[in-house]
KOLTORBA-942862 format. One record per residue (C-alpha): residue in one letter; x, y, z. Coordinates in steps of 0.05 Angstrom, whole numbers, plus 5000, padded with zeros to 4 digits. Layout:
<recs>
AXYZ;...
</recs>
This chain:
<recs>
X156715068210;X161915638226;X168615638255;X169315258319;X175315618344;X171515988400;X168015348422;X174315078446;X178015738466;X172716208492;X174516788538;X167616858571;X163116258586;X155916328610;X152315758645;X144915848634;X141715518694;X147515598741;X145715478814;X148515248879;X143114708893;X146214088916;X145713518860;X143614018805;X147613938736;X148114698735;X152114668803;X156614118772;X158514528712;X159315178749;X164414788798;X168114498743;X168915158707;X171115518767;X176414998782;X181415138726;X178215548670;X182716108652;X176916578630;X171116908660;X164916478683;X158016858681;X152316488718;X145516618686;X139516528738;X133616958743;X132116708817;X139016858844;X143317508862;X149717068858;X152216398850;X158816188880;X160416898897;X159617138823;X154117638803;X148417228769;X144317528711;X137117458693;X138217328623;X143817228574;X141917858538;X144018228601;X151218028589;X156418268538;X161917898507;X159717178521;X163416698473;X160216028495;X153715838534;X152215208571;X145115098576;X142314688636;X135214938641;X128414528638;X127514258563;X121014648558;X124515328562;X130915108526;X129315408461;X127116058489;X134016148522;X137415938459;X133716478420;X136216968471;X142916708465;X142516838386;X140017568401;X145817698447;X150917458391;X152916818426;X155116358370;X157415738411;X152415308455;X152314688487;X145414418507;X146313918563;X138913868575;X135813258557;X128313138532;X129113238459;X129412778400;X130912158444;X124612218483;X118812178433;X114612608387;X114313248435;X121713198448;X123313108370;X118713728353;X122814128405;X129013898374;X127114128303;X125514818331;X132414828361;X135814718299;X131715238260;X133415738319;X140615508309;X140515608234;X137016278245;X142416558288;X148316168257;X149315828324;X154915248334;X150814758378;X153014178415;X147813718438;X142613698463;X142413108512;X150213188523;X155513198575;X158813808550;X165514058529;X172414018551;X178614428530;X184814268571;X189114778534;X185615358576;X183014888632;X175614868610;X171214328635;X164414558612;X161213898633;X157713578695;X162612988699;X166712958768;X173412788727;X176413288678;X181813078633;X188913098630;X192513548581;X194813188517;X194513188441;X188812708431;X181413018415;X175712568431;X168712598412;X163112098438;X155711978428;X155111708499;X156412188553;X157111618607;X162511328565;X166111998569;X165911968648;X168711288648;X174511438596;X176512068637;X176811718703;X180711138669;X185311528628;X187711938687;X190411258716;X193711108652;X196811778640;X193011898574;X191612608563;X186912998515;X186813668474;X179213728469;X173313258489;X166013348458;X159912958481;X155812938414;X149312808448;X143212808394;X147213178343;X141513678328;X147014158293;X154313968303;X156113258285;X162212808277;X164113148210;X164413838240;X169313618294;X174013188250;X174113818201;X175814248260;X180713818289;X183913668226;X186114388224;X188114458295;X195914378306;X194414158380;X190813568356;X195112968336;X190012408338;X182112428334;X178311898371;X171011758365;X165811318397;X160211338349;X153610988347;X151511288278;X154411738228;X149312298205;X151512318135;X156011768111;X158212088043;X160312718070;X164012378131;X168011978079;X170012588037;X171713008099;X175612458134;X179812328072;X182213038073;X183713018151;X187312348148;X192712608102;X195512928168;X191712668225;X189811988240;X182611828260;X180911208303;X173611038318;X169410508353;X162910428317;X158010078367;X152209638338;X156009168294;X150808598289;X145308588236;X139608628285;X137509328265;X138109188188;X131709248149;X128708688107;X130908698034;X128208317977;X134808347934;X141307917945;X145008517957;X140008778008;X139508118043;X147308078056;X148808848061;X145709088128;X148209758164;X154509368190;X157209248120;X155710018103;X159810238159;X165009738147;X165809988073;X164710748091;X169810758148;X175010408103;X173910838043;X174111438095;X181311238114;X179111128186;X182010618230;X176910198263;X178309928331;X174309358355;X174509538430;X175410098476;X182309798495;X184409808421;X181410528412;X186610778466;X192310268447;X192210568374;X191411288400;X197411198443;X202310918394;X199811418337;X200911978386;X207511768409;X211011388355;X213711558282;X210911168223;X214610528196;X218310538137;X215809878115;X210809308138;X216408838169;X217108758241;X222108458286;X221308088354;X226608088406;X224507668468;X227507328528;X222006778526;X220006278471;X212606238489;X211606978487;X215507038421;X211006488391;X204906888416;X207907518385;X209207168320;X202006878317;X199707588327;X203507858265;X200607308226;X193807608246;X195708288225;X197808678163;X204708648184;X210208098161;X215907808200;X222208178178;X227307768139;X234107958170;X239908098122;X245907698119;X249808158159;X244708218215;X244907458225;X252407478226;X252507998281;X247207708321;X250807018316;X257507368343;X254307708400;X248807298427;X249906628468;X250605968428;X243605778449;X240406378429;X235506408367;X238506928321;X232606888268;X226407268279;X223507228330;X230207368365;X230806988431;X236307308474;X234406758527;X231506748597;X238107008631;X239307598588;X240808258622;X238908938596;X245708978559;X243908378518;X237408668496;X241709288481;X246208878438;X240608548399;X236709198385;X242909528357;X243808978310;X236208908293;X234609628283;X240509758236;X237509228189;X234009628129;X228609108129;X226009218197;X220409768195;X218409648267;X220009228329;X216308958391;X221108838455;X217808258492;X220308068564;X218307628621;X220907818691;X226307248697;X233007538716;X231808208680;X231008888716;X224709198676;X227209908694;X234009788662;X230609488601;X226010108596;X232310538596;X235110138534;X228410138495;X227510878510;X234411028488;X234310568426;X227910858402;X230411608404;X236911348372;X234310978314;X227511338302;X224010648290;X216710518321;X217810068379;X212609758425;X214209418491;X210908828523;X213608798598;X210308148621;X209408308693;X205608668746;X208309158796;X215209088766;X212909288698;X209009848725;X215010098757;X218510168689;X212810458649;X214111168664;X220811098634;X218710898563;X212511308569;X217011928564;X218911748490;X211811518473;X213410758473;X207210388500;X207709818539;X202709188545;X202208548584;X199408188521;X204508218466;X198708158414;X196308838435;X203409118419;X203508798349;X196609028335;X198209758359;X204309728310;X199809458256;X195310098268;X201310518253;X202610088191;X195310228169;X195510958178;X202110978140;X198110688081;X192111148095;X196711778095;X199711588026;X193311377992;X191611747931;X184011727922;X181411707849;X175312057827;X170011697802;X169411627726;X163211977694;X161511547636;X157811787574;X151011497589;X143811567567;X141011877633;X134412147595;X133011387570;X133911147640;X129711627672;X124011467622;X124710717644;X124110887715;X118611377704;X114210807671;X114610397736;X109710907768;X104210637721;X105009937758;X102209717822;X108709437846;X115309807856;X119409187836;X122809107767;X125708457739;X128108307667;X124008797637;X129009317667;X134709067620;X133809707581;X136310067643;X143009737637;X143209877565;X142110617577;X148810557619;X152810197570;X152509517606;X152508947556;X146408467559;X145007867515;X140107947454;X133207787472;X126008057478;X120407997525;X114007667494;X107007557517;X104906967476;X108206307446;X108406567373;X111607187392;X116606767431;X118106327371;X119406937329;X124007237380;X128006567380;X128606557311;X132207217313;X137306927355;X142906447334;X142905727368;X138405517430;X135706007477;X134506157550;X127306287568;X124906617634;X118606827669;X117907567674;X114507787738;X116108317788;X112607847842;X117007227830;X123907367857;X126806657851;X124906467783;X129605817782;X126105557848;X119105487817;X121405267746;X120905917715;X127405907679;X129105407626;X135905407588;X138805097521;X131405107491;X131704927420;X127005257371;X122204727360;X120904697435;X120205477446;X112405477443;X111004897492;X116405167538;X113105817537;X106405457561;X110005087617;X113505687644;X107206057646;X103105487676;X108405397729;X108306127750;X100906157754;X100605517797;X106305797840;X102806467853;X095906567821;X096107317838;X102807487811;X103408067756;X106007637701;X108708087641;X110707517596;X116807087582;X123707337565;X127306967505;X134607087512;X140906897477;X144906347517;X150906587554;X156806137551;X156905957627;X162305407614;X166905947591;X165206457642;X164206577714;X158206797750;X158507407786;X154007917816;X154208657818;X148608987864;X146809587907;X142709677973;X141510407992;X143810518064;X140011048108;X146811378128;X151711228072;X146811228011;X148410727953;X152410127976;X155109757917;X156608987922;X161008567880;X162107807893;X161207097866;X154207047836;X149206527812;X145306107859;X151106117911;X150806837930;X147006827992;X149906178011;X157206348005;X156607068013;X163307137981;X162507927970;X165308587984;X162409297986;X164210057973;X160210677981;X158110967912;X160711327873;X166310807862;X172711007832;X176610517780;X181510407838;X176310197890;X172609727839;X179309397825;X180409317900;X173408987904;X175708437860;X182008287899;X178008267961;X173407667947;X175706957960;X173706707892;X178307257857;X182906667835;X177006417797;X177107057752;X184406997744;X185306307710;X185305847773;X186305087755;X187105207677;X181205697671;X182306277619;X182606947657;X176407347649;X176708087617;X177708397688;X177309097662;X170308967634;X168408747704;X171209367737;X168009807689;X161009467705;X162309617774;X163610337760;X157510397717;X152810137764;X156010587816;X154111177769;X147010907755;X145110877828;X148811507845;X144711847788;X138211577808;X136711597883;X130011307866;X133210617857;X133010277927;X135909597909;X138809287850;X142208627830;X145008417765;X145807677778;X148907337740;X153907837712;X157307317667;X164907467665;X168607147605;X175607267571;X171707657520;X167908167568;X161608127611;X154108027598;X148508207648;X143907587644;X138907807697;X136708417739;X132508557795;X130909257822;X126709627876;X124410327861;X121810857906;X115911147867;X115511767917;X122011977895;X120811947823;
</recs>
């Protein structure tokens, strides 16, 4: 949509449905706006002369110069007043009213009409079914929640209005402030992409937070977020992590994928930091807002207690950070300045009787070490005054400019010291593991900020030939494709073994004679998915047994599934499985993110081990390479236990070519190459399975 500047900085706000009636949403919105908003508030209510002492107007068309309208009328008349707002030149509207797409077919029809009106008049519409909008820079609380936000540099969007209410109540007790807050509601017009793009250009926003239940357009979100995160970190809690909502799928990839895999891959590719909980969301936001980025991944721990030091070390092991290796000069200086019983190695234990001055000495030495990229200060209230320690931490953070987190493991004593280090943006936690995780979020954003995203390679392929192959499937009763789709791979430059699909045993013999050595024979039927399970695959068949094997395979298939559509038998060159590793490259089309490409260990173990990784297509060369790095069985490809390493470049190229195929043809719903045999000399796609959307052809 258009520029959102006036949505967050309007000079005149109209409340359509304003009222003084107790318990009404229109009353709450008016009260909130009148309590601090710097601009003009205009009540719209045809049944009132004034609302809270302000002149009330019959229609928005009776008022000039309204920048932003908040709609709180019944759902049946929302679209009528929205059209009036459009005619009056209002370009920013928040529809708080519920009763739209979330409420059944009638509501969905109203929401579609709303979308059309907004498009006709160029309206930036928030909602419907939302809490509203907050902009602290102008004191605007255009919501019906009882709590507003403290001023800060975090901008926050949420699909749950109730969650915003809870967050605003909680954040005021924890001194967390916001710049803008938006309740997304049903996202009829404006969605998460619109807001991250706006906040990415907003100098008043240092961190973008989101609570999301879904993402409307996954690929657009990835592309927009990549641009924004070059300067502004994005942290998201994505609810609905389980696979309960995943649709049934017939391919290996589809069976493993599910919506959570798509979000996991998509958010990673977008450069978004994913928080697992609400606590992490604000832990990460606080440290990203208040601390500089680390120069490296190495962390130092300074503590006065052995147990918490071990806890912190364990947390480092669970993160992407590493324990800093101190330089010799650092160890020498610590040895000279610390008591003999102290541990001078990382984690540094300054002992339980340490006063703040001993922490100060240790921090001076540790933060001087060029190997230290960040530090966590851990203290239990043994003999130390936490306020004195907080003064030391605040001073040293400013002096050295190194990101620091604090774990002051106490109750009231820790709370009394918190305001001191809050002033320099150093977060403090009871649990040191939270501090380590937060510093790890800084490390992660440092990597994101410096990431250069490759453009996916556009290979020279035969699209017309591929299109013809797909078009032919419309002539069949099923939308499943099997080995008969090997030509699809040929069209996209993916190597396949020599072979042919035959429909009688003499043709099978003739095909085998064209191939050097023994052959593989497979049943060709789009209705039989697991060929090996029913005896539909025979390997290492000599020429003299080809005819009888043909009869056996056909017979087994008929016995297994009498009504199956059997196209014949594939006679194929033997792949040297002993010299190679069976992998899988596949795709499942996700409703939000589109084609989700999978790579992993293949063969019969794919669904058992699920050693696989995913990316949203199109997949660049760098992303394809990362996919190989991420699977547990990567050492098998790289020469583990005396094996010859495979031609990794060929695997990477195949992933890219499949990515291009499924991007070019959205008609392909699912696809598996299993196995893709990877050898030192290259790759061969031995088997394929696909599902086609005939309605899209």
